[in-house]
C-alpha positions as CSV (number, residue, x, y, z in Angstrom):
1,M,93.9,109.8,98.6
2,A,93.0,106.7,97.0
3,T,93.3,103.7,99.5
4,P,95.5,100.7,97.8
5,A,94.3,97.5,98.2
6,A,97.0,96.7,100.5
7,W,95.5,98.8,103.3
8,H,92.7,99.6,105.4
9,V,91.8,103.5,106.0
10,R,91.3,103.5,110.0
11,R,91.4,107.3,110.1
12,P,91.0,109.8,106.6
13,A,93.8,112.3,106.0
14,E,94.1,114.8,109.1
15,G,97.0,117.2,109.0
16,S,100.4,116.0,107.9
17,G,102.0,112.7,107.6
18,L,100.7,109.3,107.1
19,V,100.9,106.8,110.2
20,L,100.9,103.1,109.5
21,A,99.3,100.1,111.9
22,C,100.6,96.6,111.5
23,D,98.1,94.1,112.7
24,F,95.7,91.6,111.7
25,S,92.4,93.0,112.4
26,A,89.4,90.2,112.7
27,A,85.5,91.6,113.0
28,G,84.3,90.4,116.4
29,R,87.6,90.0,118.2
30,P,87.7,90.9,121.9
31,V,90.8,92.4,121.4
32,A,91.0,96.1,121.2
33,T,92.3,97.2,117.3
34,F,93.8,100.2,116.0
35,T,90.1,101.2,114.8
36,E,89.8,101.8,118.4
37,L,92.8,103.5,118.7
38,A,92.2,106.1,116.1
39,E,89.1,107.4,117.7
40,L,91.3,108.3,120.6
41,L,93.9,109.9,119.1
42,T,94.2,113.9,118.8
43,T,97.1,114.2,116.6
44,G,96.2,115.4,113.1
45,C,97.3,112.3,110.7
46,A,96.0,109.9,108.5
47,L,96.1,106.2,110.1
48,W,96.4,103.1,107.4
49,E,96.2,99.1,108.6
50,T,97.8,96.2,107.1
51,A,95.4,94.5,105.1
52,P,95.9,90.6,104.5
53,P,96.2,89.1,101.2
54,E,93.7,86.8,99.8
55,P,93.7,83.1,101.9
56,D,95.4,81.5,98.7
57,E,98.1,84.1,98.6
58,A,98.7,84.1,102.0
59,V,99.6,80.5,102.2
60,R,102.6,80.9,99.9
61,M,103.8,84.4,101.1
62,T,107.0,84.9,103.5
63,G,107.5,87.9,105.8
64,R,109.5,89.7,103.4
65,E,106.5,89.3,100.8
66,H,104.1,90.5,103.1
67,V,105.9,93.7,103.7
68,A,106.8,93.9,99.9
69,R,103.3,93.9,99.4
70,W,102.5,96.7,101.8
71,A,105.6,98.8,101.1
72,G,104.9,98.9,97.2
73,D,101.2,100.3,97.7
74,L,103.0,103.1,99.2
75,R,104.8,104.6,96.4
76,G,103.6,108.3,95.8
77,R,101.8,108.5,98.5
78,G,103.7,110.9,100.7
79,P,105.8,111.0,103.7
80,V,105.0,108.0,106.3
81,R,105.6,109.8,109.6
82,A,105.1,106.3,112.2
83,V,104.6,102.8,112.2
84,L,102.9,101.4,114.7
85,G,102.7,97.4,115.5
86,F,100.8,95.8,117.6
87,C,101.7,92.0,119.2
88,T,103.3,89.6,116.7
89,G,102.2,92.8,114.3
90,A,105.7,94.2,115.7
91,L,107.8,92.4,113.8
92,Y,106.2,93.5,110.7
93,A,106.3,96.9,111.9
94,G,110.1,97.0,112.1
95,A,110.5,95.2,108.9
96,L,108.2,97.8,107.5
97,A,109.7,101.1,108.8
98,E,113.5,99.6,107.7
99,E,111.7,99.2,104.0
100,I,110.4,102.4,104.1
101,A,113.5,104.0,105.6
102,R,115.5,103.2,102.2
103,S,113.4,105.8,100.3
104,Q,112.5,108.5,103.2
105,R,113.7,109.8,106.4
106,R,113.2,106.4,108.8
107,P,109.9,106.8,110.3
108,R,109.1,106.7,114.2
109,L,108.8,103.1,115.1
110,I,105.8,102.5,118.2
111,L,105.0,99.1,119.6
112,L,102.1,98.0,121.7
113,D,102.4,94.8,123.2
114,P,105.3,93.6,121.0
115,E,105.9,89.8,120.5
116,P,107.9,87.0,119.2
117,A,105.9,84.8,116.6
118,R,105.6,81.3,118.3
119,A,104.2,78.2,118.0
120,S,102.0,78.7,121.2
121,M,100.2,81.6,119.0
122,L,99.1,79.4,116.3
123,T,97.8,76.6,118.8
124,G,96.3,78.7,121.3
125,F,94.0,80.2,118.1
126,Y,93.2,76.7,117.1
127,E,92.5,75.5,120.4
128,S,90.3,78.7,121.2
129,L,88.6,77.8,118.3
130,I,87.4,74.7,119.9
131,T,87.1,75.5,123.2
132,R,85.2,78.8,122.5
133,R,83.8,79.6,119.1
134,F,82.5,76.1,118.3
135,A,81.8,74.8,122.3
136,S,77.9,74.7,121.7
137,V,78.2,72.7,118.3
138,L,80.9,70.2,119.2
139,S,80.0,67.1,121.3
140,P,82.6,66.8,124.1
141,A,84.0,63.7,122.6
142,D,84.4,65.7,119.0
143,A,85.9,68.7,120.8
144,E,88.6,66.5,122.7
145,A,89.6,64.2,119.9
146,A,90.0,68.1,117.8
147,L,92.1,69.4,120.6
148,R,94.2,66.1,120.7
149,E,94.8,66.6,117.0
150,G,96.0,69.8,117.4
151,R,98.3,69.2,120.2
152,R,99.5,66.1,118.2
153,A,100.3,68.7,115.3
154,A,102.1,70.8,117.6
155,D,104.3,67.8,118.8
156,D,106.0,68.1,115.5
157,T,108.0,70.2,114.9
158,T,109.8,69.7,111.5
159,G,109.2,72.2,109.2
160,G,108.6,74.9,112.0
161,L,105.6,77.6,112.2
162,T,104.7,77.3,108.6
163,A,104.5,73.5,108.8
164,L,102.2,74.1,111.9
165,A,100.4,76.6,110.0
166,D,99.5,73.8,107.2
167,R,98.8,71.3,109.9
168,L,96.3,73.5,111.9
169,S,94.8,75.0,109.0
170,A,93.7,71.7,107.9
171,L,92.9,70.5,111.1
172,V,90.4,73.8,111.5
173,R,88.7,73.0,107.8
174,E,88.1,69.4,109.3
175,V,86.2,70.8,112.3
176,V,84.7,73.8,110.5
177,E,83.0,72.1,107.9
178,P,80.6,69.8,110.1
179,A,80.1,72.2,113.0
180,F,78.6,74.9,110.3
181,A,76.5,72.0,108.7
182,R,74.8,71.0,112.5
183,V,73.7,74.8,112.2
184,G,72.7,74.9,108.6
185,L,75.4,76.8,106.8
186,H,77.6,75.3,104.1
187,G,79.8,76.3,101.3
188,A,80.6,79.9,101.0
189,R,80.5,80.6,104.5
190,V,82.7,77.6,105.5
191,D,85.2,78.9,103.2
192,E,84.8,82.3,104.2
193,F,85.6,81.5,108.1
194,V,88.2,78.9,106.8
195,G,90.0,81.6,104.8
196,L,90.2,83.7,107.8
197,A,91.5,81.3,110.2
198,T,94.1,80.4,107.6
199,S,95.0,83.9,106.6
200,Y,95.6,84.3,110.2
201,L,97.9,81.2,111.1
202,Y,100.0,81.8,108.0
203,W,100.3,85.9,108.8
204,I,101.7,84.3,112.3
205,A,104.0,82.0,110.9
206,A,105.5,84.4,108.1
207,A,106.2,86.8,110.6
208,D,108.7,84.7,112.2
209,S,111.3,85.4,109.4
210,C,111.3,88.9,110.4
211,P,113.3,89.2,113.2
212,A,113.2,92.2,116.3
213,R,116.6,92.5,117.2
214,G,118.4,95.0,115.1
215,R,115.0,96.3,113.8
216,W,113.4,97.4,117.0
217,A,116.4,99.3,118.1
218,T,114.6,102.9,117.8
219,A,111.3,101.9,119.0
220,T,109.2,103.0,121.9
221,A,107.3,100.0,123.4
222,L,104.2,100.7,125.1
223,N,103.6,97.2,127.3
224,G,100.3,96.2,129.0
225,N,100.1,94.5,132.4
226,T,98.9,90.9,131.3
227,E,101.3,88.2,132.5
228,G,102.9,86.6,129.4
229,A,101.6,89.3,126.6
230,G,103.8,91.7,124.7
231,L,107.5,92.1,126.5
232,R,106.5,90.1,129.5
233,S,106.7,87.3,127.1
234,F,110.5,87.7,126.4
235,T,113.2,86.6,128.9
236,A,115.5,88.9,130.6
237,A,118.3,88.5,128.3
238,E,115.8,88.9,125.0
239,R,115.2,92.1,126.3
240,S,118.5,93.5,126.9
241,G,119.2,96.2,124.0
242,L,115.9,95.5,122.1
243,L,114.6,98.4,122.2
244,R,115.3,102.1,122.7
245,R,112.5,102.6,125.3
246,A,109.5,100.6,127.5
247,V,106.8,101.9,129.1
248,Y,104.5,99.7,131.4
249,L,101.0,100.5,131.5
250,D,98.4,99.1,134.2
251,V,96.2,98.1,131.4
252,S,95.4,94.4,130.1
253,H,96.5,93.4,126.8
254,T,92.7,92.9,125.4
255,D,92.2,96.5,126.5
256,L,95.7,98.5,125.6
257,M,94.5,99.8,122.2
258,R,91.0,101.3,123.7
259,S,93.0,102.9,126.7
260,P,93.0,106.7,126.9
261,E,96.4,106.7,128.5
262,T,98.1,104.3,125.7
263,A,96.4,107.0,123.2
264,R,97.9,110.1,125.0
265,L,101.2,108.3,124.9
266,V,101.1,107.4,121.2
267,D,100.0,111.2,120.5
268,D,103.2,112.1,123.0
269,L,105.5,110.0,120.4
270,L,104.0,111.3,117.2
271,T,104.6,114.9,118.0
272,D,108.0,114.8,120.1
273,D,110.7,115.5,117.3
274,K,113.0,114.4,119.6
275,E,111.6,110.7,119.5
276,S,112.4,110.6,115.7
């Protein structure tokens, strides 16, 4: 089965059915990915993960347009057995499952540490670049100035998450260009890093237009034990009636998708017809 441009193959065809996974996976991130989860699954199935568009496309795309891009590349490729979503990708998973249900039986919806899109996600990503990724090449004064500009961008709430992504992506370039220059990296390397960071910022922002309530009503959520992550980031009122079922595991957000217990539960959900 040929792979369309909008998807990454994390597991080739095995058995029957296609399982889709929604996440923004980037090399070198500490949080476990669907690649690691796929290696632990025993259920025979292919697993494809969403691939982001090129950065210059991402800045213009709404959540609906992301979903339409992924769904368009599934035409004629057989039934979708389940849709999985991790973190903010769970918002896209709910919308994608709804779109797929227009042309086939509704696929099972399995969410892992599902979260809403919040401004804190964008600012947290930006701040992690300053305090971790570039800590060794920024002076304390430069790092503090960059953090201060990030806080100023976050304080301006006009325009919602997309406007915040605009401001933070511009700040990322302002930080990255001189930081890379100090270690002898220029041009294409700068553009590649800025492009990836920009795509991620806009990917989160666009997810905000994919509401969870209603679309997650048939979902089972597997949630870790990290405070403030996944369902723990919702208030009790926000969680009420949101999901069909929630299972809480004694594993961190970082390790959730490399946990054998998570894989066992996903396998059970993929093979239990009563969960459909």
